[in-house]
Chimera marker file (.cmm) of the C-alpha trace (Angstrom):
<marker_set name="trace">
<marker id="1" x="54.364" y="27.453" z="65.952" r="1" g="1" b="0" radius="0.5"/>
<marker id="2" x="51.688" y="25.034" z="66.872" r="1" g="1" b="0" radius="0.5"/>
<marker id="3" x="52.370" y="21.395" z="66.739" r="1" g="1" b="0" radius="0.5"/>
<marker id="4" x="49.987" y="19.003" z="65.037" r="1" g="1" b="0" radius="0.5"/>
<marker id="5" x="49.092" y="17.473" z="68.382" r="1" g="1" b="0" radius="0.5"/>
<marker id="6" x="47.986" y="20.830" z="69.843" r="1" g="1" b="0" radius="0.5"/>
<marker id="7" x="45.896" y="21.556" z="66.758" r="1" g="1" b="0" radius="0.5"/>
<marker id="8" x="44.120" y="18.183" z="67.049" r="1" g="1" b="0" radius="0.5"/>
<marker id="9" x="43.431" y="18.766" z="70.734" r="1" g="1" b="0" radius="0.5"/>
<marker id="10" x="41.960" y="22.181" z="69.950" r="1" g="1" b="0" radius="0.5"/>
<marker id="11" x="39.770" y="20.679" z="67.213" r="1" g="1" b="0" radius="0.5"/>
<marker id="12" x="38.441" y="18.064" z="69.620" r="1" g="1" b="0" radius="0.5"/>
<marker id="13" x="37.682" y="20.709" z="72.239" r="1" g="1" b="0" radius="0.5"/>
<marker id="14" x="35.832" y="22.825" z="69.676" r="1" g="1" b="0" radius="0.5"/>
<marker id="15" x="33.838" y="19.794" z="68.531" r="1" g="1" b="0" radius="0.5"/>
<marker id="16" x="32.907" y="18.925" z="72.127" r="1" g="1" b="0" radius="0.5"/>
<marker id="17" x="31.863" y="22.515" z="72.771" r="1" g="1" b="0" radius="0.5"/>
<marker id="18" x="29.752" y="22.571" z="69.602" r="1" g="1" b="0" radius="0.5"/>
<marker id="19" x="28.075" y="19.324" z="70.676" r="1" g="1" b="0" radius="0.5"/>
<marker id="20" x="26.801" y="20.888" z="73.899" r="1" g="1" b="0" radius="0.5"/>
<marker id="21" x="23.162" y="22.063" z="73.716" r="1" g="1" b="0" radius="0.5"/>
<marker id="22" x="23.997" y="25.472" z="75.130" r="1" g="1" b="0" radius="0.5"/>
<marker id="23" x="26.496" y="26.092" z="72.358" r="1" g="1" b="0" radius="0.5"/>
<marker id="24" x="23.692" y="26.129" z="69.764" r="1" g="1" b="0" radius="0.5"/>
<marker id="25" x="21.885" y="28.841" z="71.721" r="1" g="1" b="0" radius="0.5"/>
<marker id="26" x="25.031" y="30.920" z="72.081" r="1" g="1" b="0" radius="0.5"/>
<marker id="27" x="25.567" y="30.777" z="68.331" r="1" g="1" b="0" radius="0.5"/>
<marker id="28" x="22.138" y="32.255" z="67.670" r="1" g="1" b="0" radius="0.5"/>
<marker id="29" x="22.914" y="35.949" z="67.279" r="1" g="1" b="0" radius="0.5"/>
<marker id="30" x="19.300" y="37.053" z="67.762" r="1" g="1" b="0" radius="0.5"/>
<marker id="31" x="18.943" y="35.185" z="71.026" r="1" g="1" b="0" radius="0.5"/>
<marker id="32" x="22.304" y="36.438" z="72.236" r="1" g="1" b="0" radius="0.5"/>
<marker id="33" x="21.403" y="40.025" z="71.296" r="1" g="1" b="0" radius="0.5"/>
<marker id="34" x="18.037" y="39.725" z="73.036" r="1" g="1" b="0" radius="0.5"/>
<marker id="35" x="19.671" y="38.298" z="76.144" r="1" g="1" b="0" radius="0.5"/>
<marker id="36" x="22.220" y="41.113" z="76.247" r="1" g="1" b="0" radius="0.5"/>
<marker id="37" x="19.452" y="43.691" z="75.738" r="1" g="1" b="0" radius="0.5"/>
<marker id="38" x="17.411" y="42.174" z="78.581" r="1" g="1" b="0" radius="0.5"/>
<marker id="39" x="20.455" y="42.208" z="80.888" r="1" g="1" b="0" radius="0.5"/>
<marker id="40" x="21.103" y="45.824" z="79.922" r="1" g="1" b="0" radius="0.5"/>
<marker id="41" x="17.522" y="46.770" z="80.814" r="1" g="1" b="0" radius="0.5"/>
<marker id="42" x="17.622" y="44.747" z="84.005" r="1" g="1" b="0" radius="0.5"/>
<marker id="43" x="20.878" y="46.098" z="85.380" r="1" g="1" b="0" radius="0.5"/>
<marker id="44" x="22.528" y="48.998" z="83.580" r="1" g="1" b="0" radius="0.5"/>
<marker id="45" x="19.868" y="51.251" z="82.049" r="1" g="1" b="0" radius="0.5"/>
<marker id="46" x="19.206" y="54.527" z="83.930" r="1" g="1" b="0" radius="0.5"/>
<marker id="47" x="15.572" y="53.427" z="84.330" r="1" g="1" b="0" radius="0.5"/>
<marker id="48" x="16.274" y="49.752" z="84.937" r="1" g="1" b="0" radius="0.5"/>
<marker id="49" x="13.696" y="47.177" z="85.932" r="1" g="1" b="0" radius="0.5"/>
<marker id="50" x="14.927" y="46.851" z="89.511" r="1" g="1" b="0" radius="0.5"/>
<marker id="51" x="14.568" y="50.589" z="90.180" r="1" g="1" b="0" radius="0.5"/>
<marker id="52" x="11.203" y="50.553" z="88.403" r="1" g="1" b="0" radius="0.5"/>
<marker id="53" x="9.919" y="47.797" z="90.714" r="1" g="1" b="0" radius="0.5"/>
<marker id="54" x="11.154" y="49.679" z="93.795" r="1" g="1" b="0" radius="0.5"/>
<marker id="55" x="9.478" y="52.891" z="92.631" r="1" g="1" b="0" radius="0.5"/>
<marker id="56" x="6.245" y="51.024" z="91.956" r="1" g="1" b="0" radius="0.5"/>
<marker id="57" x="6.355" y="49.582" z="95.487" r="1" g="1" b="0" radius="0.5"/>
<marker id="58" x="7.007" y="53.048" z="96.920" r="1" g="1" b="0" radius="0.5"/>
<marker id="59" x="4.074" y="54.448" z="94.906" r="1" g="1" b="0" radius="0.5"/>
<marker id="60" x="1.768" y="51.723" z="96.263" r="1" g="1" b="0" radius="0.5"/>
<marker id="61" x="2.803" y="52.557" z="99.848" r="1" g="1" b="0" radius="0.5"/>
<marker id="62" x="2.256" y="56.276" z="99.258" r="1" g="1" b="0" radius="0.5"/>
<marker id="63" x="-1.207" y="55.623" z="97.804" r="1" g="1" b="0" radius="0.5"/>
<marker id="64" x="-2.096" y="53.560" z="100.874" r="1" g="1" b="0" radius="0.5"/>
<marker id="65" x="-0.876" y="56.385" z="103.108" r="1" g="1" b="0" radius="0.5"/>
<marker id="66" x="-2.895" y="58.899" z="101.073" r="1" g="1" b="0" radius="0.5"/>
<marker id="67" x="-6.058" y="56.814" z="101.449" r="1" g="1" b="0" radius="0.5"/>
<marker id="68" x="-5.508" y="56.494" z="105.208" r="1" g="1" b="0" radius="0.5"/>
<marker id="69" x="-5.019" y="60.251" z="105.571" r="1" g="1" b="0" radius="0.5"/>
<marker id="70" x="-8.149" y="60.952" z="103.496" r="1" g="1" b="0" radius="0.5"/>
<marker id="71" x="-10.154" y="58.720" z="105.841" r="1" g="1" b="0" radius="0.5"/>
<marker id="72" x="-8.747" y="60.610" z="108.837" r="1" g="1" b="0" radius="0.5"/>
<marker id="73" x="-9.672" y="63.918" z="107.194" r="1" g="1" b="0" radius="0.5"/>
<marker id="74" x="-13.241" y="62.669" z="106.705" r="1" g="1" b="0" radius="0.5"/>
<marker id="75" x="-13.501" y="61.667" z="110.372" r="1" g="1" b="0" radius="0.5"/>
<marker id="76" x="-12.102" y="65.025" z="111.493" r="1" g="1" b="0" radius="0.5"/>
<marker id="77" x="-14.444" y="66.889" z="109.160" r="1" g="1" b="0" radius="0.5"/>
<marker id="78" x="-17.442" y="65.042" z="110.633" r="1" g="1" b="0" radius="0.5"/>
<marker id="79" x="-16.239" y="65.941" z="114.136" r="1" g="1" b="0" radius="0.5"/>
<marker id="80" x="-15.921" y="69.603" z="113.165" r="1" g="1" b="0" radius="0.5"/>
<marker id="81" x="-19.411" y="69.565" z="111.671" r="1" g="1" b="0" radius="0.5"/>
<marker id="82" x="-20.786" y="68.013" z="114.855" r="1" g="1" b="0" radius="0.5"/>
<marker id="83" x="-19.240" y="70.849" z="116.881" r="1" g="1" b="0" radius="0.5"/>
<marker id="84" x="-21.499" y="73.337" z="115.076" r="1" g="1" b="0" radius="0.5"/>
<marker id="85" x="-24.352" y="72.145" z="117.304" r="1" g="1" b="0" radius="0.5"/>
<marker id="86" x="-24.025" y="73.729" z="120.801" r="1" g="1" b="0" radius="0.5"/>
<marker id="87" x="-25.457" y="70.670" z="122.560" r="1" g="1" b="0" radius="0.5"/>
<marker id="88" x="-22.907" y="68.295" z="121.049" r="1" g="1" b="0" radius="0.5"/>
<marker id="89" x="-20.147" y="70.804" z="121.733" r="1" g="1" b="0" radius="0.5"/>
<marker id="90" x="-21.160" y="70.908" z="125.412" r="1" g="1" b="0" radius="0.5"/>
<marker id="91" x="-21.257" y="67.097" z="125.541" r="1" g="1" b="0" radius="0.5"/>
<marker id="92" x="-17.717" y="66.825" z="124.164" r="1" g="1" b="0" radius="0.5"/>
<marker id="93" x="-16.461" y="69.522" z="126.531" r="1" g="1" b="0" radius="0.5"/>
<marker id="94" x="-17.922" y="67.732" z="129.544" r="1" g="1" b="0" radius="0.5"/>
<marker id="95" x="-16.896" y="64.182" z="128.583" r="1" g="1" b="0" radius="0.5"/>
<marker id="96" x="-13.438" y="64.716" z="127.190" r="1" g="1" b="0" radius="0.5"/>
<marker id="97" x="-12.193" y="67.875" z="128.881" r="1" g="1" b="0" radius="0.5"/>
<marker id="98" x="-14.143" y="67.699" z="132.182" r="1" g="1" b="0" radius="0.5"/>
<marker id="99" x="-15.661" y="71.144" z="131.834" r="1" g="1" b="0" radius="0.5"/>
<marker id="100" x="-18.336" y="72.086" z="134.328" r="1" g="1" b="0" radius="0.5"/>
<marker id="101" x="-20.958" y="74.749" z="134.793" r="1" g="1" b="0" radius="0.5"/>
<marker id="102" x="-20.976" y="77.062" z="137.773" r="1" g="1" b="0" radius="0.5"/>
<marker id="103" x="-22.050" y="75.299" z="140.931" r="1" g="1" b="0" radius="0.5"/>
<marker id="104" x="-21.444" y="71.771" z="139.552" r="1" g="1" b="0" radius="0.5"/>
<marker id="105" x="-19.075" y="69.205" z="140.948" r="1" g="1" b="0" radius="0.5"/>
<marker id="106" x="-17.317" y="66.755" z="138.630" r="1" g="1" b="0" radius="0.5"/>
<marker id="107" x="-16.633" y="63.247" z="139.852" r="1" g="1" b="0" radius="0.5"/>
<marker id="108" x="-14.442" y="60.939" z="137.766" r="1" g="1" b="0" radius="0.5"/>
<marker id="109" x="-15.168" y="57.255" z="138.218" r="1" g="1" b="0" radius="0.5"/>
<marker id="110" x="-12.629" y="54.896" z="136.708" r="1" g="1" b="0" radius="0.5"/>
<marker id="111" x="-13.300" y="51.206" z="136.173" r="1" g="1" b="0" radius="0.5"/>
<link id1="1" id2="2" r="1" g="1" b="0" radius="0.2"/>
<link id1="2" id2="3" r="1" g="1" b="0" radius="0.2"/>
<link id1="3" id2="4" r="1" g="1" b="0" radius="0.2"/>
<link id1="4" id2="5" r="1" g="1" b="0" radius="0.2"/>
<link id1="5" id2="6" r="1" g="1" b="0" radius="0.2"/>
<link id1="6" id2="7" r="1" g="1" b="0" radius="0.2"/>
<link id1="7" id2="8" r="1" g="1" b="0" radius="0.2"/>
<link id1="8" id2="9" r="1" g="1" b="0" radius="0.2"/>
<link id1="9" id2="10" r="1" g="1" b="0" radius="0.2"/>
<link id1="10" id2="11" r="1" g="1" b="0" radius="0.2"/>
<link id1="11" id2="12" r="1" g="1" b="0" radius="0.2"/>
<link id1="12" id2="13" r="1" g="1" b="0" radius="0.2"/>
<link id1="13" id2="14" r="1" g="1" b="0" radius="0.2"/>
<link id1="14" id2="15" r="1" g="1" b="0" radius="0.2"/>
<link id1="15" id2="16" r="1" g="1" b="0" radius="0.2"/>
<link id1="16" id2="17" r="1" g="1" b="0" radius="0.2"/>
<link id1="17" id2="18" r="1" g="1" b="0" radius="0.2"/>
<link id1="18" id2="19" r="1" g="1" b="0" radius="0.2"/>
<link id1="19" id2="20" r="1" g="1" b="0" radius="0.2"/>
<link id1="20" id2="21" r="1" g="1" b="0" radius="0.2"/>
<link id1="21" id2="22" r="1" g="1" b="0" radius="0.2"/>
<link id1="22" id2="23" r="1" g="1" b="0" radius="0.2"/>
<link id1="23" id2="24" r="1" g="1" b="0" radius="0.2"/>
<link id1="24" id2="25" r="1" g="1" b="0" radius="0.2"/>
<link id1="25" id2="26" r="1" g="1" b="0" radius="0.2"/>
<link id1="26" id2="27" r="1" g="1" b="0" radius="0.2"/>
<link id1="27" id2="28" r="1" g="1" b="0" radius="0.2"/>
<link id1="28" id2="29" r="1" g="1" b="0" radius="0.2"/>
<link id1="29" id2="30" r="1" g="1" b="0" radius="0.2"/>
<link id1="30" id2="31" r="1" g="1" b="0" radius="0.2"/>
<link id1="31" id2="32" r="1" g="1" b="0" radius="0.2"/>
<link id1="32" id2="33" r="1" g="1" b="0" radius="0.2"/>
<link id1="33" id2="34" r="1" g="1" b="0" radius="0.2"/>
<link id1="34" id2="35" r="1" g="1" b="0" radius="0.2"/>
<link id1="35" id2="36" r="1" g="1" b="0" radius="0.2"/>
<link id1="36" id2="37" r="1" g="1" b="0" radius="0.2"/>
<link id1="37" id2="38" r="1" g="1" b="0" radius="0.2"/>
<link id1="38" id2="39" r="1" g="1" b="0" radius="0.2"/>
<link id1="39" id2="40" r="1" g="1" b="0" radius="0.2"/>
<link id1="40" id2="41" r="1" g="1" b="0" radius="0.2"/>
<link id1="41" id2="42" r="1" g="1" b="0" radius="0.2"/>
<link id1="42" id2="43" r="1" g="1" b="0" radius="0.2"/>
<link id1="43" id2="44" r="1" g="1" b="0" radius="0.2"/>
<link id1="44" id2="45" r="1" g="1" b="0" radius="0.2"/>
<link id1="45" id2="46" r="1" g="1" b="0" radius="0.2"/>
<link id1="46" id2="47" r="1" g="1" b="0" radius="0.2"/>
<link id1="47" id2="48" r="1" g="1" b="0" radius="0.2"/>
<link id1="48" id2="49" r="1" g="1" b="0" radius="0.2"/>
<link id1="49" id2="50" r="1" g="1" b="0" radius="0.2"/>
<link id1="50" id2="51" r="1" g="1" b="0" radius="0.2"/>
<link id1="51" id2="52" r="1" g="1" b="0" radius="0.2"/>
<link id1="52" id2="53" r="1" g="1" b="0" radius="0.2"/>
<link id1="53" id2="54" r="1" g="1" b="0" radius="0.2"/>
<link id1="54" id2="55" r="1" g="1" b="0" radius="0.2"/>
<link id1="55" id2="56" r="1" g="1" b="0" radius="0.2"/>
<link id1="56" id2="57" r="1" g="1" b="0" radius="0.2"/>
<link id1="57" id2="58" r="1" g="1" b="0" radius="0.2"/>
<link id1="58" id2="59" r="1" g="1" b="0" radius="0.2"/>
<link id1="59" id2="60" r="1" g="1" b="0" radius="0.2"/>
<link id1="60" id2="61" r="1" g="1" b="0" radius="0.2"/>
<link id1="61" id2="62" r="1" g="1" b="0" radius="0.2"/>
<link id1="62" id2="63" r="1" g="1" b="0" radius="0.2"/>
<link id1="63" id2="64" r="1" g="1" b="0" radius="0.2"/>
<link id1="64" id2="65" r="1" g="1" b="0" radius="0.2"/>
<link id1="65" id2="66" r="1" g="1" b="0" radius="0.2"/>
<link id1="66" id2="67" r="1" g="1" b="0" radius="0.2"/>
<link id1="67" id2="68" r="1" g="1" b="0" radius="0.2"/>
<link id1="68" id2="69" r="1" g="1" b="0" radius="0.2"/>
<link id1="69" id2="70" r="1" g="1" b="0" radius="0.2"/>
<link id1="70" id2="71" r="1" g="1" b="0" radius="0.2"/>
<link id1="71" id2="72" r="1" g="1" b="0" radius="0.2"/>
<link id1="72" id2="73" r="1" g="1" b="0" radius="0.2"/>
<link id1="73" id2="74" r="1" g="1" b="0" radius="0.2"/>
<link id1="74" id2="75" r="1" g="1" b="0" radius="0.2"/>
<link id1="75" id2="76" r="1" g="1" b="0" radius="0.2"/>
<link id1="76" id2="77" r="1" g="1" b="0" radius="0.2"/>
<link id1="77" id2="78" r="1" g="1" b="0" radius="0.2"/>
<link id1="78" id2="79" r="1" g="1" b="0" radius="0.2"/>
<link id1="79" id2="80" r="1" g="1" b="0" radius="0.2"/>
<link id1="80" id2="81" r="1" g="1" b="0" radius="0.2"/>
<link id1="81" id2="82" r="1" g="1" b="0" radius="0.2"/>
<link id1="82" id2="83" r="1" g="1" b="0" radius="0.2"/>
<link id1="83" id2="84" r="1" g="1" b="0" radius="0.2"/>
<link id1="84" id2="85" r="1" g="1" b="0" radius="0.2"/>
<link id1="85" id2="86" r="1" g="1" b="0" radius="0.2"/>
<link id1="86" id2="87" r="1" g="1" b="0" radius="0.2"/>
<link id1="87" id2="88" r="1" g="1" b="0" radius="0.2"/>
<link id1="88" id2="89" r="1" g="1" b="0" radius="0.2"/>
<link id1="89" id2="90" r="1" g="1" b="0" radius="0.2"/>
<link id1="90" id2="91" r="1" g="1" b="0" radius="0.2"/>
<link id1="91" id2="92" r="1" g="1" b="0" radius="0.2"/>
<link id1="92" id2="93" r="1" g="1" b="0" radius="0.2"/>
<link id1="93" id2="94" r="1" g="1" b="0" radius="0.2"/>
<link id1="94" id2="95" r="1" g="1" b="0" radius="0.2"/>
<link id1="95" id2="96" r="1" g="1" b="0" radius="0.2"/>
<link id1="96" id2="97" r="1" g="1" b="0" radius="0.2"/>
<link id1="97" id2="98" r="1" g="1" b="0" radius="0.2"/>
<link id1="98" id2="99" r="1" g="1" b="0" radius="0.2"/>
<link id1="99" id2="100" r="1" g="1" b="0" radius="0.2"/>
<link id1="100" id2="101" r="1" g="1" b="0" radius="0.2"/>
<link id1="101" id2="102" r="1" g="1" b="0" radius="0.2"/>
<link id1="102" id2="103" r="1" g="1" b="0" radius="0.2"/>
<link id1="103" id2="104" r="1" g="1" b="0" radius="0.2"/>
<link id1="104" id2="105" r="1" g="1" b="0" radius="0.2"/>
<link id1="105" id2="106" r="1" g="1" b="0" radius="0.2"/>
<link id1="106" id2="107" r="1" g="1" b="0" radius="0.2"/>
<link id1="107" id2="108" r="1" g="1" b="0" radius="0.2"/>
<link id1="108" id2="109" r="1" g="1" b="0" radius="0.2"/>
<link id1="109" id2="110" r="1" g="1" b="0" radius="0.2"/>
<link id1="110" id2="111" r="1" g="1" b="0" radius="0.2"/>
</marker_set>
């Protein structure tokens, strides 16, 4: 069995542990339960906080990409509308694709 000396040593260790400030917090069952619940949500839950933050970041990036693509669609739509006018269509054909009418010569001057 235990000797008296071992029992006294154990008592002193328990008293020293109880004197520590953290020991009072660990004895509070509500705080301990709340801490365990928070750790469960943070790490182990199927929809944990870490995954939630990553998904929120991914959603923000996708929204930025969506806004960029909508702006590009607007620019392209304005270009398409400008092509409805034959004069602007001829201007684009000459400037970008070097089209020419019969009997014309095209000279490209580069800076």
